[in-house]
Each structure stands twice: as structure tokens, then as C-alpha cells.
Legacy VTK file of the C-alpha trace (Angstrom):
# vtk DataFile Version 3.0
C-alpha trace
ASCII
DATASET POLYDATA
POINTS 189 float
150.122 79.397 63.999
147.005 80.058 62.674
145.492 78.473 65.572
147.328 80.490 67.829
146.743 83.709 65.906
142.757 82.424 66.595
143.499 82.592 70.098
145.138 86.204 70.804
141.973 87.594 68.190
139.433 86.044 70.342
141.081 87.065 73.833
141.530 90.340 72.540
137.416 91.192 71.263
136.841 89.254 75.005
138.889 91.294 76.891
137.531 94.432 75.183
133.951 93.473 75.283
134.333 92.845 79.114
135.904 96.660 79.862
133.052 97.410 78.180
130.766 95.624 80.246
132.750 96.842 83.952
132.287 100.399 82.749
128.910 100.285 81.831
128.540 98.699 85.303
130.246 101.866 86.978
128.194 103.830 85.197
124.680 101.777 86.614
126.921 102.412 89.999
127.202 105.826 89.987
123.818 107.091 88.827
122.188 105.011 91.214
124.312 106.273 94.187
123.688 109.902 92.584
120.021 109.443 92.148
119.573 107.756 95.681
121.891 110.817 96.692
119.699 113.158 95.393
116.574 112.023 96.235
117.344 111.573 99.982
118.529 115.105 99.681
115.205 116.120 98.622
113.082 114.291 101.275
115.565 116.081 104.133
115.184 119.343 102.659
111.245 118.607 101.803
110.947 118.538 105.673
107.895 116.840 107.436
105.449 116.042 105.080
102.941 113.506 106.160
103.728 109.914 105.199
105.862 107.425 106.400
109.262 106.921 105.422
108.731 103.981 103.429
106.129 105.397 101.589
108.422 108.624 100.601
111.360 106.196 99.324
109.088 103.908 97.589
106.586 107.125 95.961
107.878 105.938 91.764
107.088 101.914 92.607
103.732 103.057 94.538
102.882 105.345 91.428
103.657 103.102 89.042
101.716 99.824 90.711
98.761 102.748 90.893
98.874 103.628 87.098
99.371 99.268 86.394
96.135 98.694 88.684
93.883 101.386 87.096
95.026 99.786 83.212
97.217 103.405 82.407
100.213 101.188 82.660
100.104 97.682 80.766
103.165 96.414 81.570
106.933 97.553 83.172
109.209 97.496 80.006
109.724 100.424 77.377
106.621 99.222 75.001
104.106 99.540 78.364
105.909 102.745 79.015
105.582 104.158 75.327
101.711 102.879 75.175
101.475 105.253 78.585
103.274 108.035 77.090
100.889 108.100 74.008
97.902 108.140 75.603
99.324 110.033 78.562
96.356 112.380 78.439
93.805 109.835 79.333
94.481 109.889 82.704
91.917 111.397 84.361
92.695 113.887 87.761
90.790 111.527 89.685
92.978 109.260 89.105
95.557 111.378 91.236
93.401 112.716 93.977
92.792 108.458 94.629
96.655 108.108 94.723
96.546 110.602 97.340
93.780 109.774 99.014
95.621 105.908 99.118
98.823 106.822 99.895
97.448 110.045 102.762
99.475 113.033 101.595
100.205 114.744 98.482
103.675 114.093 97.191
104.731 116.493 94.462
107.640 117.676 96.149
109.161 114.270 95.945
108.414 113.965 91.856
111.963 116.471 91.195
112.303 117.524 87.573
115.532 116.553 85.888
117.782 115.697 88.628
118.286 112.312 86.684
119.940 114.567 84.044
122.437 116.084 86.601
123.251 112.987 87.220
124.476 112.122 84.244
125.934 115.770 83.967
127.717 114.571 87.145
129.164 110.992 85.531
129.770 113.199 82.240
131.598 116.232 83.032
133.392 115.533 86.221
133.957 112.087 86.528
134.288 111.192 83.144
133.035 108.009 82.873
130.640 108.799 80.648
131.978 109.262 76.243
129.851 110.356 73.594
129.380 107.103 72.155
127.445 105.887 75.014
123.532 105.277 75.325
123.265 107.365 78.417
124.998 110.302 76.735
122.245 109.723 73.745
119.682 109.228 76.286
121.022 113.349 77.676
120.915 114.425 73.897
117.494 113.295 73.690
116.259 114.442 76.554
117.599 117.799 76.088
115.532 117.901 73.019
112.150 116.894 74.434
112.936 119.825 77.342
113.638 122.233 74.319
110.319 121.304 71.535
108.414 118.831 73.473
105.533 118.764 75.646
104.116 115.950 77.347
100.358 117.174 77.208
100.272 117.689 73.799
103.003 115.987 72.077
104.773 112.802 73.755
107.541 111.960 70.438
110.021 113.959 72.147
109.664 111.613 75.634
109.551 108.290 73.422
112.376 109.242 71.780
113.959 109.389 75.347
112.530 106.446 76.197
113.814 104.715 73.542
117.641 105.261 73.938
117.647 102.893 77.178
118.232 99.564 77.057
115.315 97.176 77.515
117.390 95.263 80.199
118.821 98.975 82.089
114.875 99.594 82.196
113.584 97.178 84.602
115.612 98.782 86.982
113.450 101.534 88.732
116.002 104.415 88.654
115.885 104.644 85.080
111.953 104.386 85.121
112.251 107.710 87.597
112.576 109.897 85.233
109.155 109.556 83.389
107.230 108.866 86.413
108.366 112.073 87.880
107.447 114.134 84.644
103.935 112.323 84.555
103.189 113.282 87.908
104.224 116.947 87.986
102.754 117.686 84.113
99.798 115.369 84.031
98.792 116.021 87.869
LINES 1 190
189 0 1 2 3 4 5 6 7 8 9 10 11 12 13 14 15 16 17 18 19 20 21 22 23 24 25 26 27 28 29 30 31 32 33 34 35 36 37 38 39 40 41 42 43 44 45 46 47 48 49 50 51 52 53 54 55 56 57 58 59 60 61 62 63 64 65 66 67 68 69 70 71 72 73 74 75 76 77 78 79 80 81 82 83 84 85 86 87 88 89 90 91 92 93 94 95 96 97 98 99 100 101 102 103 104 105 106 107 108 109 110 111 112 113 114 115 116 117 118 119 120 121 122 123 124 125 126 127 128 129 130 131 132 133 134 135 136 137 138 139 140 141 142 143 144 145 146 147 148 149 150 151 152 153 154 155 156 157 158 159 160 161 162 163 164 165 166 167 168 169 170 171 172 173 174 175 176 177 178 179 180 181 182 183 184 185 186 187 188
């Protein structure tokens, strides 16, 4: 009887954990789809700007690689980005000039502000697949606080709080790093 009770409890725990993982995977998938749709729409709205489509689609990865090459970003991790945000004011204007020269056009309009939060709003309010206990919800709250009180040029503390809300495993996906790259490019450049 005791063994049967243990098996039932273990099964319930496994089922709940499995369901939580499925929800997280669904949120990841929907967030990525929403971000991709918004970015593709941005590409079409911006119109014919110079540069190859492959360069435009991978602009965030190219910026990230340039930040690593120039030693502003030490590694692709939360720690690496945290250090980058703390020292963001050390990025010299020549870095952006070189980046523009290397890719052959100014990609400023390809770094949208807050489009990622719009996707989370859609997932929370319309699809109702994010709840108030999720890291995504806490991420949005932290970002709202950054927008209200933070200033990347003088104090990145609030933005580091946003970064801290993202699980390290999720942060390895570029879709979760794009927000920080958007802010760096549009605020520092």
C-alpha cells in the first residue's frame, strides 16, 4: 500500500512538471513566431535599404559577433551581457562606424524598440498562456521598470534586472538577446 501511494505521488509530480515544461515550450515557440513575424514586417516596412537580405535577417548575430571581436562582449551568456551592460558607455562611436562600414549600410531601423514586449503582451493578454508566476511576466515587469526609471547611458542597473529574469538556458537563444542588442544599438549609437 505504501509503495502504491509513493508511485501515485511520483506520477503526479512528474505529470505536473511535464505540463509546466510543455507550457514553457509553447510560450517559447509562440514568442519566437511573434518576434519573427514582427521582424519580417519591419523588414518589409523599412523598404529597400541597402544590404543583402541574409545580412538584414542576421543583423543581431552580426552585431553580437562584432561586440565579441572588439572585446566589448566577453561571452554569450548572462554574465557576458551583464558586464557589457555595466560597461556599455565604453563602446566608442568608431565601433558603430566600423560595423556600418563592414555590413555596407546603416541598420538602425532594423533594431526596433520594445517589439519583444509587444509579443509578451500578446501572449499574456490575448492568448493567456503566460501567467503572473512565470519568468516571462517578471521579465516584462522588470523591463517596464527600466523604461520608466532606467537610462542606459547613465545607469544600466534596471536593464541588468531585466537580464536577471531570463533563465540562462533560454538566454542561449538569440531571440532572448535581441532586446538587449536593440537597446544597445539604438541608445549608444
